[in-house]
Structures are given as structure tokens and as C-alpha cells.
C-alpha positions in Angstrom: 110.2 -31.8 241.7 106.3 -31.8 241.5 103.8 -34.6 241.0 103.3 -35.0 237.2 99.9 -34.7 235.7 98.5 -36.9 232.6 96.6 -33.5 231.8 97.7 -30.1 234.0 94.7 -28.3 233.3 95.9 -25.3 236.0 99.0 -25.0 233.8 96.7 -23.7 230.6 98.3 -21.0 228.4 96.2 -17.9 227.3 94.5 -16.9 230.8 94.8 -13.3 229.6 92.3 -14.0 226.1 89.9 -16.3 228.8 89.3 -13.6 230.7 89.0 -10.7 228.2 86.8 -13.3 226.2 84.6 -14.4 229.7 83.8 -10.4 230.6 83.2 -9.9 226.9 80.5 -12.5 227.8 79.3 -10.7 230.7 79.1 -7.5 229.6 76.6 -9.2 226.4 74.0 -10.1 228.9 73.3 -12.2 226.2 74.5 -16.2 227.4 72.5 -19.1 225.1 72.6 -18.8 221.4 74.0 -15.3 220.6 76.9 -13.8 218.6 79.5 -15.6 220.4 78.0 -18.7 219.9 77.0 -18.2 216.2 80.8 -16.4 215.4 82.3 -19.9 217.1 80.2 -22.0 215.0 81.5 -20.5 212.0 84.9 -20.1 212.9 85.3 -24.1 213.7 83.6 -25.2 211.0 86.2 -22.8 208.5 88.6 -24.3 210.7 87.5 -27.6 209.8 87.0 -27.4 206.3 83.0 -27.7 206.5 80.0 -25.8 205.3 78.4 -25.9 208.9 78.9 -26.3 212.5 75.6 -27.0 214.9 77.3 -25.8 219.2 75.7 -28.3 221.3 76.1 -29.5 225.3 78.7 -31.8 225.0 80.2 -34.3 222.7 77.4 -37.3 223.7 74.9 -35.1 222.9 76.8 -34.1 219.4 77.0 -37.9 218.8 73.1 -38.7 220.0 71.2 -35.6 217.8 73.5 -36.7 215.1 72.1 -40.2 215.0 69.0 -38.6 215.0 69.6 -36.6 212.5 69.9 -38.9 210.4 67.2 -41.7 211.2 68.7 -44.3 212.6 66.4 -45.9 215.2 66.6 -49.7 214.9 69.4 -49.3 212.6 72.6 -51.1 212.5 75.6 -49.1 213.4 79.0 -50.3 212.9 81.3 -48.7 216.1 84.2 -49.9 218.3 84.4 -51.0 221.5 87.5 -49.4 222.8 86.5 -46.3 223.5 85.5 -45.5 226.3 81.4 -46.4 225.8 80.9 -43.4 224.4 79.4 -44.1 220.7 77.6 -46.8 222.7 75.9 -44.5 224.8 74.7 -42.8 222.2 73.3 -45.0 220.0 71.6 -46.6 223.0 69.9 -43.2 223.5 69.2 -42.8 220.0 67.1 -46.5 219.6 70.2 -47.6 217.2 71.9 -51.6 217.6 75.7 -51.1 218.0 77.3 -53.2 215.7 80.5 -54.1 216.9 84.0 -54.3 214.7 87.1 -55.1 216.3 90.2 -53.1 216.0 93.6 -53.0 214.5 96.1 -54.5 217.4 99.0 -51.2 216.4 96.6 -48.4 215.9 93.7 -49.7 218.3 91.8 -47.9 215.6 88.3 -49.9 213.5 89.7 -53.1 211.5 89.0 -51.5 207.6 88.8 -55.7 207.0 86.3 -55.9 209.6 84.2 -53.4 208.4 84.2 -54.1 205.0 83.4 -57.7 205.1 79.6 -56.6 207.3 79.1 -54.0 204.9 79.5 -56.4 202.0 77.0 -58.8 203.7 74.5 -56.2 204.0 74.7 -56.3 207.6 75.0 -52.6 208.6 72.7 -49.1 208.0 75.5 -46.8 209.3 78.9 -46.5 210.5 80.4 -44.6 213.4 84.9 -43.9 213.2 86.3 -42.8 216.2 89.6 -41.1 216.3 91.0 -42.3 218.8 93.7 -41.3 221.2 93.9 -38.4 218.8 95.3 -40.6 215.4 92.7 -39.8 212.4 91.4 -42.7 210.6 92.0 -44.1 206.8 88.7 -41.7 206.3 89.2 -42.2 202.1 89.6 -46.1 202.7 86.6 -45.7 205.6 84.1 -43.4 202.8 85.0 -45.9 200.0 83.6 -48.8 202.2 80.6 -46.6 203.2 79.5 -45.3 199.7 79.9 -48.6 198.4 77.4 -49.8 200.4 75.4 -46.6 200.5 75.4 -46.0 204.0 76.4 -42.6 206.0 79.4 -41.9 208.1 79.5 -40.5 211.4 83.0 -39.2 212.7 83.8 -39.2 216.4 86.2 -36.2 216.3 86.0 -35.8 220.3 90.0 -36.6 220.7 91.1 -35.7 217.4 90.4 -31.7 216.8 92.9 -30.8 214.5 94.0 -33.8 212.9 94.9 -33.7 209.2 94.8 -36.5 206.6 95.7 -36.0 202.8 95.2 -31.6 203.4 91.5 -32.5 205.4 90.8 -32.4 208.8 89.1 -35.1 211.2 85.5 -34.0 210.7 85.4 -33.2 206.9 85.2 -36.7 205.5 81.7 -37.9 207.6 78.2 -36.8 206.5 78.1 -35.6 210.3 81.3 -35.7 212.6 81.0 -34.6 216.2 83.2 -33.3 218.3 83.4 -32.9 222.3 85.3 -29.8 224.1 85.0 -31.2 227.4 87.9 -29.2 229.6 90.7 -31.9 228.6 90.1 -32.1 224.8 92.7 -30.7 223.2 90.2 -28.2 222.0 88.4 -28.0 225.4 86.0 -25.3 227.5 85.8 -24.2 230.7 82.8 -26.7 231.5 81.1 -29.0 229.3 80.5 -28.5 225.1 80.3 -29.9 222.1 79.9 -29.7 218.5 78.4 -31.2 215.4 80.0 -30.3 211.8 78.3 -31.1 208.4 78.3 -29.9 204.7 74.4 -31.3 204.4 72.1 -28.2 204.7 69.3 -30.2 205.5 70.9 -32.3 208.3 72.3 -29.0 209.6 69.0 -27.5 209.6 67.6 -30.7 211.2 70.3 -30.7 213.9 69.7 -26.7 215.0 65.6 -27.9 215.8 66.7 -31.1 217.8 69.1 -29.2 220.1 66.6 -27.0 220.9 63.4 -28.7 221.9 63.0 -30.0 218.1 61.8 -26.0 217.8 61.1 -24.8 214.2 60.3 -21.1 214.8 60.3 -20.5 218.9 57.6 -22.6 220.6 56.8 -24.5 217.3 58.0 -28.4 217.8 58.8 -30.1 214.3 61.0 -33.2 215.2 60.5 -35.6 217.6 63.4 -36.6 219.6 64.5 -33.0 220.5 66.4 -31.7 223.4 67.6 -28.8 225.5 71.4 -29.5 224.6 72.9 -25.6 223.8 76.3 -24.6 223.8 76.0 -21.7 226.0 78.0 -18.4 225.6 80.4 -18.3 228.0 81.9 -22.0 226.6 81.6 -20.3 223.3 83.6 -17.4 223.9 86.5 -19.7 225.4 86.9 -22.2 222.9 87.1 -18.7 220.2 90.0 -17.7 222.4 91.5 -20.8 222.3 91.1 -21.9 219.1 93.8 -20.0 217.7 96.3 -21.8 219.9 94.9 -25.5 218.5 97.1 -25.9 215.9 100.5 -25.2 218.0 99.4 -27.1 221.0 99.1 -30.2 218.5 102.7 -29.7 217.4 103.7 -29.6 220.7 101.8 -32.8 221.7 103.4 -34.4 218.7 106.8 -33.3 220.4 106.3 -35.0 223.5 104.7 -37.9 222.0 107.6 -38.4 219.6 110.0 -37.6 222.4 108.8 -40.8 224.4 108.5 -42.7 221.2 112.3 -42.0 220.2 113.4 -42.4 223.9 111.6 -45.3 225.3 113.8 -48.2 225.6 112.3 -51.1 227.3 111.9 -54.8 226.4 108.0 -55.1 228.2 106.4 -51.5 226.5 105.4 -51.0 223.4 105.0 -47.2 222.4 103.4 -46.3 219.1 105.2 -45.2 215.8 106.1 -41.5 215.6 103.5 -40.1 213.4 102.7 -37.1 211.3 99.3 -34.2 211.1 96.9 -37.6 211.3 97.8 -37.5 215.2 97.3 -34.6 217.4 98.4 -37.0 220.4 95.1 -36.5 222.4 96.6 -39.2 224.9 99.3 -40.9 224.4 99.1 -45.2 225.3 101.7 -47.7 225.6 100.7 -51.4 226.1 102.7 -53.5 228.4 102.1 -57.3 229.7 101.6 -55.5 233.7 99.9 -52.3 233.7 99.2 -52.5 237.3 103.2 -52.9 237.9 104.2 -50.0 235.5 101.5 -47.5 236.9 102.6 -48.4 240.8 106.3 -47.8 239.9 105.2 -44.8 238.0 103.1 -43.2 241.0 106.1 -44.2 243.3 108.0 -41.5 241.0 104.9 -38.9 241.1 104.3 -39.6 237.7 100.2 -40.2 237.5 99.0 -42.6 234.9 95.7 -43.3 233.0 94.0 -46.4 231.6 91.9 -45.9 228.3 89.8 -47.5 228.1 90.0 -50.9 230.8 86.8 -52.2 229.9 85.0 -52.9 226.4 81.8 -51.5 225.6 80.2 -55.0 225.2 81.8 -56.4 228.7 80.3 -53.5 230.3 78.2 -54.4 233.2 75.1 -52.8 232.1 74.8 -54.7 229.2 75.4 -58.0 230.4 72.3 -60.3 228.6 71.6 -56.9 226.7 74.0 -57.6 223.6 74.7 -60.3 221.8 78.2 -61.6 223.0 80.7 -60.3 219.6 83.8 -61.6 218.8 86.4 -59.0 219.5 89.9 -60.5 220.8 92.2 -57.5 219.8 89.8 -55.4 221.6 89.9 -57.1 224.8 93.6 -57.9 224.5 94.6 -54.8 224.5 92.2 -53.5 227.4 94.5 -55.9 229.8 97.3 -53.5 228.2 97.0 -50.1 228.1 98.4 -47.1 230.0 98.1 -43.9 229.2 101.6 -41.4 230.5 101.1 -37.3 230.7 101.3 -35.6 228.0 99.7 -32.3 227.3 101.3 -29.0 225.5 102.8 -27.6 228.8 104.6 -30.6 229.9 108.4 -29.4 229.6 111.3 -31.3 227.8 113.0 -32.4 231.5 109.2 -33.7 233.1 109.3 -35.4 229.7 112.7 -37.0 230.4 111.8 -38.2 233.6 108.9 -39.7 232.6 111.0 -41.5 229.9 113.6 -42.2 232.5 111.3 -44.1 235.2 109.5 -45.5 232.5 113.0 -47.1 231.4 114.0 -47.9 235.1 110.5 -50.3 235.5 111.8 -53.6 236.7 109.1 -56.3 235.8 
């Protein structure tokens, strides 16, 4: 019995297809913004159900450039504080003002009542919605709130590639939607990568310029705030090779998550409910009153765990004294209760059962 990792990238399927993709790029002699990137952008836009996809260097750049394209500098943007500080970092980089909304205690997604109260009060200029742990938010409800307030919606889909609700995929509801292809993501590159999808041709054109110095034509800088953030040909080709397997990988993740939820029977541990296609099980996160104790117990059984995420954004040391302290009781409580268990498509049923056994054997 070997060690069980939270996400074992060494076991990824499709190695032959990935090698073929790498060799194809090497043989082409074109490594940045070539045909592989253009074809991936078309294929991923089609997959998401959007008109446009713009490949960028990473998921955080996708968020920042999305904020810049929407003109959110000095604007108030609703977000959550329980998602690893990525949206906060991008908002700060774009010169926007984070306005934190507490989360629902079960789903851990942005609380709709809190969002509606801020929007109705005229205190928001935009909202960024994080589909946390692979669970897609109720985007029709979000859109209704945002549309009534005439504010744009940005979807943070970094953990929700392929999630579907009411027949539409994550990324197809927002004015823009941002993806990360970090290697651990459900659709992961072999390095950094990201993308922005949209149905708005003007935003797509603006984003295409912003990812390459703000150019409108070579060496002609027309958009302020541009940068060098391009999805390279190698990563685009690898993502093209892996995209056809995404739905099957998501289905396997859901199977593992359901197996955990149905079989973990511990009075001190709360599991997420069994869910449908709106959940792609990017992370399987339980809550308990003693996360260090559970993690130590599982580590002794050679089972790795993690914490997503231990420090809410508004409590990060870097922002001490810079942000008005919001009232986020659910966010702060959950940060002290969450533990992430192993969940990735190549995890075997036997390994999942081993995790279940040792979770159930924990004595507090």
C-alpha cells in the first residue's frame, strides 16, 4: 500500500496523446500564439458554449485582465474571502475594491441574500462569482440580481471546468469567465496557463489586446494596462489533447465524491451532499471541529490531506490595516473546520475505501 496523495499528477492518463502534442509543436517551429493556441481557443469556447476564448498565461492573469477589460479600476466588486485570495489579488492588481460577501454554510458559495442586499443598496459595480471546489453556483439567480442592479458578472471557473447547470456549462453565464489550467485543475496543463471566455465581441477584442502589451496591431499600443500574458503553443497543444477526456474525468471525480459521502459515517465529520453535473469534484472538502487531529490521523495511515483554505482573504497579513474589516462569520468559522481528502480521476476504488476506513476509524 503506497501513499495516497491529494492529487497524484504522475498517474495522469493520455500520456501518448500528450507526447504526440509536444512533438507536433516542436516540429512546427512556432511556439507562441500559433495554430495550437488558436485551435484550442476555438475548441474550448465551443466546449463552454461561448463565442470567444482568449488564452492567457495563468488563471490570475485571466481574472485581472477580465477586470481591466470591464473597466473596474476604483470600482466596488463583490467577491468571497474563502477561495484562496486569487480574486482578491487580481482585484488589487486591477485597482478594483473588493467588497466581501459571506458564504452559505453548506455549499460554501457566495450567499445570495448578502449579494442581493449589497446590490439593492447600490453598493456594487460588479460581482465575481467563484465556483468553489468544483461546485457551480446558481448562475441564473446571480444573473437576476446583477441584471436588476445593472452590474457585470465575472465567473471564476478555475475549479469548475465542465460543470453544468440547467444545460449550460460554467463560463457561459458571465460577461466574462476566467479559467486556470494550473496542473492540478480538472483540465490542467503541464505548466501554467489560463483563459477568458465571453460572448461579447468587443470584450474579446479588448482582451486579445490586453494579453499582448495592449497592442492593436504589432507594436501599436492602444490599450493601457496591457501585459505579456499569452498561452504558449506547448500548453495549448497539451490542453487540446486532454480536453476530450475532461467529461469522463469529471464523472469519475463525482463517483469518488459520492463514494466518500455515502460511506463516511463519522459523527464528528460533515461531508458534502451527493451532487449532479453542477459539481465536478475538483476538491472534496469535509468539515470537522479538529482538522489538525484528523489530518494527523490520516497522515499516520499514509494518506495526504490539505486545507482549502486556512486564512480568509480579509485576514491575510498582507492586508492588515488596508481593508475595512468585514463581518464574515460563516467564512471565518469554515476556515477553521475544512479538510481536503484525496480526489482525482485515477484514484482507485480500493484507495478511496482505504481513505473511508481511516476517516471512520478516527477517534477524537
